[in-house]
Each structure stands twice: as C-alpha cells, then as structure tokens.
C-alpha positions in Angstrom: 86.5 201.3 156.0 88.1 199.4 153.1 90.1 196.7 154.3 92.0 194.6 151.7 93.6 191.2 152.3 96.0 189.6 149.6 96.9 186.0 149.2 99.9 186.2 146.9 102.3 183.9 145.1 104.1 184.0 141.8 101.1 182.4 139.9 98.2 184.5 141.2 97.1 186.9 143.8 93.5 186.6 145.6 92.3 190.0 146.6 89.6 190.1 149.3 88.1 193.4 149.8 86.3 193.6 153.2 83.7 196.5 153.7 80.7 196.9 156.2 78.5 195.3 153.4 80.9 192.0 153.5 83.6 190.5 151.5 84.2 190.3 147.8 87.2 188.2 146.3 88.8 188.6 142.9 91.9 187.1 141.4 94.7 188.6 139.5 96.8 186.3 137.4 100.5 187.2 137.2 101.7 186.0 133.8 105.2 185.0 135.4 106.6 182.2 133.4 107.4 179.1 135.3 111.1 178.4 135.0 112.8 174.8 135.7 116.2 174.5 134.2 117.1 171.1 132.7 120.9 171.5 133.0 123.5 171.8 130.4 124.4 169.1 127.7 127.7 167.5 127.0 129.5 167.5 123.7 129.9 164.0 121.9 133.7 164.6 121.9 135.6 163.3 124.9 136.7 166.8 126.3 134.4 169.0 124.1 132.5 172.1 125.1 129.5 172.1 127.3 126.3 173.9 126.9 125.6 176.1 129.9 122.2 177.0 131.1 121.8 180.8 131.3 120.3 181.2 134.7 120.8 184.9 135.0 118.7 185.6 131.6 115.8 183.6 133.1 116.0 185.2 136.5 116.3 188.7 135.0 113.1 188.0 132.9 111.3 186.7 135.9 112.3 189.9 137.9 110.9 192.2 135.3 107.6 189.9 135.1 107.2 190.2 138.9 107.7 194.1 138.8 104.9 194.3 136.2 102.7 192.0 138.2 103.4 194.0 141.4 102.4 197.2 139.5 99.1 195.9 138.4 98.5 194.5 142.0 99.3 198.0 143.5 96.9 199.8 141.1 94.2 197.2 142.2 94.6 197.9 145.7 95.5 201.6 145.8 92.2 202.7 147.4 92.6 200.5 150.6 92.5 201.9 154.1 94.4 198.9 155.6 96.3 196.2 153.8 97.2 192.6 154.8 99.6 190.4 152.8 99.7 186.6 153.0 101.5 183.8 151.0 103.2 180.7 151.0 106.7 181.9 149.9 108.8 185.2 149.7 106.6 186.7 147.1 104.8 188.6 149.8 107.8 190.0 151.1 109.0 191.0 147.8 105.6 192.7 147.2 106.0 194.7 150.4 109.4 195.7 149.4 108.3 196.8 146.0 105.5 198.9 147.8 108.1 200.5 150.1 110.2 201.7 147.1 107.7 202.6 144.6 104.4 203.2 146.5 105.1 204.5 149.9 101.6 205.9 150.4 100.4 202.3 150.2 103.1 200.9 152.1 102.1 202.7 155.3 98.8 201.0 155.2 100.3 197.4 155.4 99.3 195.9 158.8 100.9 192.5 158.3 103.1 190.4 155.9 102.5 186.8 157.0 103.6 183.4 155.5 100.7 180.9 155.2 100.3 177.8 153.1 98.2 177.3 150.1 94.5 177.9 150.7 91.0 177.7 149.1 89.1 180.9 148.2 86.9 180.4 151.2 89.8 179.8 153.6 91.4 183.0 152.1 88.2 184.9 152.8 87.9 183.6 156.3 91.7 184.4 157.2 91.3 188.0 156.0 88.0 188.4 157.7 89.3 187.1 161.1 92.4 189.2 160.8 90.6 192.5 160.3 88.0 191.5 163.0 90.9 190.8 165.4 92.7 194.0 164.4 89.4 196.1 165.2 89.1 194.5 168.8 
C-alpha cells in the first residue's frame, strides 16, 4: 500500500510517501512567480493620464504557471493508492479541482483536502503518518 500525503502552497509541495517500510519526504518547487502590484503612477500634468497596473496579465501568467506545477505534481504522485492534500491556502483545493478535470483516475484516490498552517518537514511527516494511521483504524 502506497499512501501519499502532500503539503502544498504556491511556492512548493512537500510530498510524503508512506509505505510499510516507513516514510520518505521530497520537495517539489513550483516556479510560480511572486506577484505584488505596486499600483499605477500619476502623470506630472494636473489631469494627465494614469499608468494602470495590468492585473489580468499577471493573473493569467500565474494561472498557467500553476497548471504546469500541478501537472508535474500529478506525474509525481500518479502511482499512489491513497492521496491526502494539506495546505495553508486555497492551492490544495485548486489542485483537487485540476485533478478532477484532468486526472480523474487520480482524483478518486483523494481521501481529504484539509487546510493547515505552515509546518516543518517533520510536522508534515507526522501529520501524514497520523492521518493514514487513523484512516486504517
């Protein structure tokens, strides 16, 4: 039985593989650019034009980067018997939605999508281990 737990955010995913032999953790970096708009600027003339920040351009780029990240992550966990997704924001839910749309054979293996705060590697391993131990009982 190969149970996989993923702690995911926009920056990286910690993948914990639980087998009868124990746990192994690896990290997948996302390469999603951090975007923080600074706002437009005002013209020097009194009623001159304003420069507008193009949010849609950045959001579209982020969407494509997330899709590539999710594709890499799905390939990494394709051989799982059961899948648990944890994370601090809505990235886990977006990953679940992507699996439902593009990888239904993997989506049916999802046991939970739960929001949790940031954690150390050891805390992630313990969370995944405890989740699958409780799931077996």
